[in-house]
C-alpha positions in Angstrom: 0.1 0.1 -0.1 1.3 3.6 -0.9 1.4 6.3 1.6 1.5 9.7 0.3 2.1 12.7 2.2 0.4 16.2 2.1 1.1 19.4 3.5 -1.8 21.4 5.0 -1.7 25.1 5.6 -0.2 24.9 8.8 2.8 22.6 7.3 1.6 19.5 9.0 2.2 16.5 7.1 -0.8 14.1 6.7 -0.6 10.5 5.6 -3.2 9.1 3.6 -3.5 5.3 2.7 -4.0 5.9 -1.2 -6.0 2.7 -1.5 -8.4 3.8 1.2 -9.2 7.1 -0.3 -13.0 7.0 -1.0 -15.1 8.5 -3.6 -18.2 10.5 -3.3 -21.3 9.2 -5.2 -25.1 10.2 -4.8 -28.0 7.8 -4.5 -31.5 8.5 -4.9 -33.8 6.6 -2.4 -37.7 6.7 -1.9 -38.4 8.3 1.8 -39.5 5.2 3.2 -36.3 3.1 1.9 -34.1 5.8 3.4 -36.0 5.5 6.8 -35.5 1.6 6.7 -31.9 2.2 6.0 -31.4 4.7 8.8 -33.1 2.2 11.3 -30.8 -0.8 10.1 -27.6 1.5 10.4 -28.7 2.5 13.9 -29.1 -1.0 15.0 -25.8 -1.9 13.6 -24.2 1.3 15.0 -23.1 2.4 11.7 -23.7 5.7 9.6 -26.2 5.6 6.8 -23.0 6.0 4.4 -21.0 3.2 5.9 -24.3 0.9 6.2 -24.7 1.5 2.2 -20.9 0.6 1.7 -21.4 -2.5 4.0 -24.5 -3.8 2.0 -22.7 -3.2 -1.3 -19.4 -4.8 -0.3 -21.7 -8.0 0.8 -23.6 -8.0 -2.5 -20.3 -7.9 -4.5 -18.6 -10.7 -2.4 -21.9 -13.0 -2.7 -22.1 -12.5 -6.5 -18.3 -13.4 -6.8 -19.0 -16.5 -4.6 -21.9 -17.3 -6.7 -19.9 -16.8 -9.9 -21.9 -14.0 -11.2 -19.0 -11.6 -11.4 -15.3 -12.0 -11.4 
């Protein structure tokens, strides 16, 4: 894993694992689906954003296991 160093305005070095930099994306949900997602995230002690990520990772792993994708 590559580490890259950035200097902020106060000249403090910040190290970021480049493989862990996340990209932003927008998702449109019905209000009821968003509400259910929020409930699930709360019981799992996760943010909504992190819960979405976990669900996507699980779906991808399942699809790979079942041979749907490489």
